[in-house]
N, C-alpha and C positions, 0 to 999 in steps of 0.2 A: 504494499499500500504506499502511495506517495506521501512523504512527509509534508506537512503544511507548515507555514511560517507562524500561524496563530489564528485566533478567532477575532474578527472585526465585527463590532456592532455599530451601525450607523443610523441616525435619524434622517427622515426627509430624503430618502434615496429613490423615490419612485421616478424621477426624471432630472434633467438638468445636471448641475454640478454633482449633486448627491449620487445620480445614477452613474456618472463618470467615476466617481470615487469607488463606489461599490464594485463596478466592473474592472477597474484598475487593480484593486486589491485582490479580486478573484483571479485575474489573469497573472498576478504575481505569486500565486500559490497560497493565498489566504483563504480560510473559511469565512463566509460572510453572512451576517444576519442584518436585515434592514427593518425599519419600522416606519410606517407612514399611514395616513388615513386611507380607509377604503381598500386595504390590501388584504386579501385572503391569507390565513395562515398556512401556506403550502410552499414546498420548495419549487423554485421556477429557475431553470438555467443554472442549477447548482447553488443558488442563493436562497436563503431562507427569508421569506418575506412575512412580516407580522403586522397586524393591524394595530393602530393606536394613534392618539392625538397628543403631540408633545406638550400642549397646553395643560394636560392633566397628569400630575406626577404619578398617579396610580397606573396609568397607561404605560409609563416608562418603566416603572418597577415590574409590572406584569410581563411586558415584552422581554425585558432583560432576563427574568427568571425562565421564561419559555425558551429563550435562545440558549441559555446555560443548559437546560434539560436536553434539548434537541441536538445541540452540536458540541457542547463542552465549554470549559472555562473561557471566559471573555478575557482577551489580552489587550485589545485596543478598543477604545470608544470614541466615535467622532460625533460631536454635536453639531449637525449640519443644517437641520431644519431652520428656515427663516422666511421672512417676507419683507419686501420693500414697499415703502409708501411715503408720499409727500403730501403735506398740507400747510397752508398758511397758518400762522399762529392763531389768528382769530377763528379759524375753522376747526381747530383741534378740539375733540370732545372726548369724554371718558371712554366711549365705546372704541374709538380709534386708538387711544392711549392703551387700553386694556389688551386689545388685539395685538398691537405691535410689541408691547412689553411681554405679554404672555408667550408669544411665539418666538421672539428673538432673544429674550433674556431669562425669563422664568424657566424656559425649557432647558437652558444651558446649566442653570444652577441645580435643578432637580435631575437633569440627566447625569450631571457629574456626581450627584449624590447616589443615583442608582449605579453608575459605573464603580464608584468607590466601594460599594458593597460586594463587588464581584472581582475586581482587579487585585492581583497579587503583586509581589515585588517584580519590577521590570515592566509593570503595566503602563499604559499611556492613555492620556485624554487629550484629544485635539478639538479645539473649538474653531469652528468656521466663523471668523468675525468679519471685519470689513475695514477698508481704508476710512470709512465713516466712523470708525472707532478711534481714530486718531486726529481727525479734523472735521470741523463743522461745515455745513453748506446750507443754503437758503432753503426754506420749506421742508427741512429734513431734520428737525429738532428731536423728534420722538425717535426716529430710527437711530440717529447718532447717540442719543441717551442710552438706547439699548446696546449698541455696539461698543461704546465706551464702557459700559457695564460689563460686557462680555470680557473685554481685556482686563478689567479690574479682577473679575472672578478668576480669570486665568492666572494672574500674578499671585493672588491670595492663595488659591489652591495648590500652586506649585510649592509654596512654603509649607502649606498644611499637610500635603500628601507626600512631600519629598522624604520625610523620614521613613515612610513606608516603602520607599523605592519606586514610587509612582510619578512619572513626569507628566507635566501639564503645559501645553503650548497653544497658541492661537495662530491661526493664519488670516491675514488681512488683505484679501484681494481688492483691486479696484474693479471696475465693470468686467464681468465675464459674460459673454453673449450666450445666454441660456434663454429658453422660452419664458421662464419666470421673469427675468430681467426685461425682456422685450415687452412682455405684458404690462409690467409696472410702468415702463416708460411711455406707455400709451396714455397714461393719466395726464390730463391737462395741467395738473400741478407739478408734474415732473420736470426736470431740466430740459427734456426734449419737448415739453409742452404737447405731447401726444402726437407729434408730427415727424415724419421722415426719421424714424428711429435709426436706421442705418447710416443716415447722413449725419445725425447727431454724434453717433459713437465714432464715426470716422474722423469728424472734426475734433472731437475731444481727444482721441489718440494722437492726432497730428499735433495739436496745440499743447498738450499737457504731459505726454509721456516722453521719456528720454529716448526710448526705442522707436517711437513713432507708431506703436501698435498697442493692442490690449492683450492681456494674458489669456491663454486658452484653458479650458477646464482640465485638460491633461496635464498642464503645468502645475496646477494646484494639486492635482493627484500625485504627481511626481514628488513634490515637497512633503505631502503627507506620508508617502511611503518612506521617504528618508527619515522623517521624524518619528516614525513608528519602529524604525529599525535600530539595531544595536550601534550602528554607526553614529547615531545622535544621542548616545547615552549620557553625554555631559550637557545637553541642551534642555533646559526647562525654565518655565516662567516667561518665555519670550513671545512677543506678538509680531510675527514676521510678515512684511509687506510682500505681496506678489502683485506688482503694479507696473512693471516695465519702466520704472523709474519716475512715476508720477509724484511720489513723495519720497525723495531720497533721504535716508536717515543714517 
């Protein structure tokens, strides 16, 4: 039987960046469990797909336990689920706040709590944050608040879980062209104002990135694979940009 590298559990992996992360780890020899809304609890393509909503901690705990029973000990956990959204300050209401914070921030805290119940020495937590967790932008205050919070959780848990031999890092991409991003940019409040999404992204890349392009999902996956590996055994508490030089640090 082929030896696997470990067991990855990832949230929000039904499409987009999460789907690329799941397939990249699977292709690299990992066992993979995913959790997303409206996914039946069956194996598909060698990947265990479990139903659950990251806004509810009980769903995270239940899915983690099911993954442990069906596949074995979890060694890497990726908090990937998230949603983008823009609103003028005057138009932000509690419903928008609760939706954005629950999906982007609360899910990371309780996902990490679920992970910590299963991970042993050598375990890894990776949080998919954003460049918006390092700098603000107009009409993006709630999303920025959530992603700044993700980076804070990452740094705090690296200190808290480090004595147990568990590493915690965050990945901070700029725009990655996924169906979810394109859908979000169709909002009239978005920087693209809902028009010519491809044109907006092309102009943004040309004007703001050092490399004149935007990162691809596979490049985010490559960094996650590295951070999950023994080669990154001294790296924890870091919030690493994948932005083609938009925000050099």
